[in-house]
C-alpha positions as MATLAB code, in Angstrom:
seq = 'XXXXXXXXXXXXXXXXXXXXXXXXXXXXXXXXXXXXXXXXXXXXXXXXXXXXXXXXXXXX';
ca = [
       0.000    0.000    0.000;
       2.769    2.461    0.854;
       4.608    1.635   -2.361;
       1.761    3.247   -4.287;
       2.774    6.475   -2.548;
       6.449    5.899   -3.457;
       7.261    5.115    0.183;
       9.502    2.192    1.081;
       9.549    0.683    4.563;
      12.893   -0.031    6.202;
      12.821   -2.833    8.755;
      15.946   -1.464   10.392;
      15.415    1.165   13.043;
      17.370    3.021   15.689;
      15.790    3.119   19.112;
      17.156    5.701   21.533;
      15.260    5.593   24.818;
      15.708    8.593   27.079;
      18.033   10.256   24.566;
      19.002   13.051   26.954;
      21.212   10.650   28.909;
      23.489   10.470   25.854;
      24.131   14.217   25.649;
      27.366   15.390   27.284;
      28.248   18.709   28.912;
      29.166   20.220   25.532;
      25.746   19.212   24.148;
      27.214   16.530   21.878;
      25.408   13.246   21.401;
      27.487   10.320   22.721;
      25.915    7.065   21.485;
      26.540    3.594   22.865;
      28.065    0.854   20.704;
      24.583   -0.620   20.197;
      23.194    2.698   18.946;
      26.156    3.082   16.584;
      25.710   -0.489   15.298;
      21.974   -0.160   14.651;
      22.494    3.251   13.054;
      25.063    1.744   10.690;
      22.665   -1.072    9.775;
      19.841    1.367    9.100;
      22.013    3.651    6.971;
      23.317    0.688    4.962;
      19.744   -0.409    4.237;
      18.828    3.150    3.293;
      21.826    3.365    0.948;
      20.772    0.117   -0.789;
      17.233    1.423   -1.312;
      18.607    4.751   -2.476;
      20.593    3.055   -5.237;
      17.583    1.022   -6.369;
      15.232    4.011   -6.356;
      17.775    6.247   -8.105;
      18.181    3.666  -10.873;
      14.408    3.616  -11.310;
      14.278    7.409  -11.660;
      17.036    7.566  -14.286;
      15.389    4.906  -16.466;
      12.139    6.824  -16.811;
];
């Protein structure tokens, strides 16, 4: 159903509960290894979809 709106669902997600605990005194976000790992997985999936969708746009 979402594909008819040109929306693709990524199964990968980054969950950051109580995100304020990861902000240091200089107001920089300091993620845990798990947050970094899941972020990498999500961005890799997004990059794969980006390549596929870009190829579809250039063919039209």
